[in-house]
C-alpha positions in Angstrom: -26.3 10.9 109.0 -22.8 9.8 108.3 -20.2 12.4 107.3 -19.7 10.6 104.0 -23.4 10.8 103.2 -23.5 14.5 104.1 -20.5 15.3 101.9 -22.0 13.4 99.0 -25.3 15.2 99.4 -23.6 18.6 99.6 -21.4 17.7 96.5 -24.5 16.7 94.6 -26.2 19.9 95.6 -23.3 21.9 94.3 -23.3 20.0 91.0 -27.1 20.6 90.8 -26.4 24.4 91.1 -24.2 24.1 88.0 -20.9 24.9 89.7 -17.8 24.0 87.8 -16.3 20.6 88.3 -13.1 22.2 89.7 -15.1 24.2 92.3 -17.1 21.1 93.3 -13.9 19.0 93.6 -12.1 21.7 95.7 -15.0 21.9 98.1 -15.3 18.2 98.3 -11.6 17.8 99.2 -11.8 20.6 101.8 -14.9 19.0 103.4 -13.2 15.6 103.5 -10.2 17.2 105.2 -12.5 18.7 107.8 -14.3 15.4 108.3 -11.0 13.7 109.0 -10.2 16.5 111.5 -13.4 16.0 113.5 -13.4 12.2 113.3 -14.7 10.2 115.2 -17.3 12.9 115.7 -19.5 13.4 112.6 -20.0 16.5 110.6 -23.5 16.8 111.9 -22.1 17.3 115.4 -19.3 19.7 114.4 -19.1 22.9 116.4 -17.7 26.3 115.8 -14.7 25.4 118.0 -13.9 22.4 115.8 -14.1 24.6 112.7 -11.8 27.1 114.2 -9.4 24.5 115.5 -9.2 23.0 112.0 -8.6 26.4 110.4 -5.8 27.1 112.7 -3.9 24.1 111.4 -3.4 26.1 108.2 -0.8 28.8 108.5 -1.7 30.9 105.4 -4.6 33.3 106.2 -5.8 33.1 102.6 -6.1 29.3 102.9 -8.0 29.7 106.2 -10.4 32.2 104.7 -11.1 30.0 101.7 -11.5 26.8 103.7 -13.7 28.5 106.2 -16.5 28.7 103.7 -17.0 25.1 103.0 -17.7 23.6 106.4 -19.6 26.7 107.4 -21.8 26.4 104.3 -22.4 22.7 104.9 -23.2 23.3 108.6 -25.5 26.1 107.6 -27.3 23.9 105.1 -27.6 21.2 107.8 -29.1 23.6 110.2 -31.7 24.7 107.6 -32.2 21.1 106.4 -31.3 22.1 102.8 -29.2 18.9 102.4 -31.7 16.2 101.7 -31.7 13.6 104.5 
C-alpha cells in the first residue's frame, strides 16, 4: 500500500476515534514528514532504524518524544492490520 494511502487511512481512523482536528492535523503532518524521510521506501517497509534516524534529525528531546509516537503507532497498526487495507 502506498504511503499516501496509509497516512489517509490512519488519519481517517484518528478522526473516527473523535480526536480533535488539531491533533489529527499534527499527526498527519508528522507522518508526512516521516514518509518524506523514508522515501523512496514506503511506510509499510519502514524499520526501527529509519524511525530512529528520522528522530535524530530533530535536536529537541521533547520534539523527538512527541514525533516518536506517530510513526510507531502507525507501524504498530500496520502490523496488527488495524488500518483497513
